[in-house]
KEMISE-488480 format. One line per field, with one value per residue: residue in three letters; x, y, z of N, C-alpha, C in turn. Coordinates in steps of 0.001 Angstrom, whole numbers. Layout:
r	ALA,...
n.x	X,...
n.y	Y,...
n.z	Z,...
ca.x	X,...
ca.y	Y,...
ca.z	Z,...
c.x	X,...
c.y	Y,...
c.z	Z,...
***
This chain:
r	MET,SER,THR,THR,LEU,LYS,TYR,THR,GLU,VAL,LEU,ALA,LYS,SER,GLY,ASN,ASP,SER,GLU,ALA,LEU,LYS,ALA,ALA,LEU,LEU,GLU,ARG,HIS,PRO,ASP,LEU,GLY,LEU,LEU,VAL,ALA,LEU,GLU,LEU,CYS,THR,LYS,VAL,ALA,THR,GLY,ALA,MET,ALA,TRP,GLY
n.x	-81210,-77951,-75005,-72665,-70443,-70342,-67851,-67519,-68724,-66826,-64718,-65796,-66078,-63107,-62320,-60943,-58438,-55547,-54275,-55593,-57879,-56939,-56477,-58786,-60156,-58406,-58866,-61486,-61076,-58568,-57600,-56873,-54744,-52152,-51251,-49379,-51230,-53638,-52461,-51577,-54226,-55771,-54584,-55069,-58078,-58193,-57271,-54523,-52787,-51889,-53891,-52437
n.y	-83895,-85111,-84903,-85781,-85355,-85833,-87401,-85701,-83661,-82497,-82520,-80703,-78256,-77755,-76765,-77487,-78251,-79829,-80106,-78390,-80325,-82585,-81695,-81111,-83624,-84965,-83274,-84058,-86786,-87495,-89770,-91478,-92389,-93958,-91899,-91645,-92537,-90944,-88534,-89286,-89970,-87700,-85575,-87411,-86988,-84055,-83563,-82787,-84693,-87306,-90780,-93561
n.z	-110300,-111485,-109633,-110675,-113308,-116558,-118654,-120891,-120331,-118786,-120460,-122645,-120502,-120091,-122336,-124477,-123786,-122963,-120343,-118733,-118645,-117631,-115269,-114109,-114113,-112261,-109788,-109381,-109040,-107118,-106455,-108430,-110123,-112397,-113687,-116073,-117862,-118042,-118534,-121659,-122468,-122033,-123736,-126356,-126360,-126386,-128685,-129155,-129313,-131772,-132186,-132788
ca.x	-80044,-77046,-74131,-71815,-70022,-69957,-66466,-67494,-68929,-65589,-63905,-66111,-65435,-61480,-61772,-60310,-57078,-55376,-53720,-57397,-58584,-56175,-56750,-60207,-60049,-57583,-59547,-62445,-60490,-57602,-56624,-57065,-53245,-51819,-50925,-48825,-52190,-54201,-51510,-51931,-55829,-56306,-54070,-55611,-59348,-58518,-56515,-53222,-51937,-52832,-53703,-52462
ca.y	-83806,-85926,-84010,-86476,-84818,-86901,-86957,-84851,-82331,-82220,-82096,-79211,-77050,-77597,-75538,-78412,-77963,-80979,-79747,-78188,-81609,-83275,-81177,-81358,-85207,-85086,-83028,-85182,-87911,-87471,-91180,-91983,-93326,-94300,-90545,-91375,-93001,-89979,-87765,-89582,-89827,-85973,-85144,-87815,-86772,-82772,-83309,-82214,-85659,-88229,-91755,-94472
ca.z	-111323,-110906,-109453,-111280,-114700,-117626,-119024,-122281,-119933,-118104,-121642,-122941,-119820,-120329,-123570,-125378,-123244,-122185,-118982,-117959,-118373,-116640,-113713,-113766,-113658,-111072,-109004,-109261,-108784,-106695,-106280,-110012,-110504,-113702,-114260,-117662,-118869,-117783,-119842,-122858,-122369,-122337,-125037,-127619,-126353,-126560,-130202,-128733,-130041,-132507,-131661,-133527
c.x	-78990,-75786,-72789,-71494,-69917,-68772,-66744,-68054,-67734,-64733,-64271,-65887,-64019,-61388,-60925,-58629,-56564,-54987,-55133,-57929,-58103,-56295,-57944,-60756,-59528,-58354,-60804,-62299,-59158,-56619,-56886,-55906,-53159,-51684,-50533,-50060,-53244,-53838,-51889,-53223,-56260,-55770,-54526,-57059,-59318,-57735,-55432,-51879,-52798,-52797,-53518,-51515
c.y	-84517,-84891,-84510,-85748,-86054,-86194,-85958,-83603,-81474,-81638,-80610,-78194,-76743,-76717,-76298,-78327,-79065,-81199,-79612,-79277,-82362,-82679,-81382,-82539,-85530,-84429,-83577,-86289,-88384,-88750,-92012,-92889,-93563,-92829,-90456,-91701,-91805,-88878,-88050,-89271,-88315,-85440,-85610,-86991,-85052,-82471,-82905,-83244,-86604,-89460,-92778,-94378
c.z	-110618,-110881,-110248,-112872,-115374,-117834,-120454,-121500,-119287,-119485,-122028,-121928,-119837,-121332,-124237,-124955,-122111,-120724,-118173,-117464,-117569,-115202,-113359,-113279,-112480,-109728,-108388,-108716,-108378,-106426,-107536,-110352,-111586,-114550,-115731,-118272,-119113,-118800,-121014,-123219,-122779,-123283,-126114,-127480,-126599,-128050,-130236,-129444,-130700,-131923,-132860,-134906
***
């Protein structure tokens, strides 16, 4: 079994909380960079913000 979590699994474990999702992604990828994009992406993915 792969130890890499898919994005959808991380999203599900975050409980649809954008801050929890952001923290989980940063924990797994501390050198991710472009934090403003991560902030936007996690809000859209959890439904906290509409896209478009």
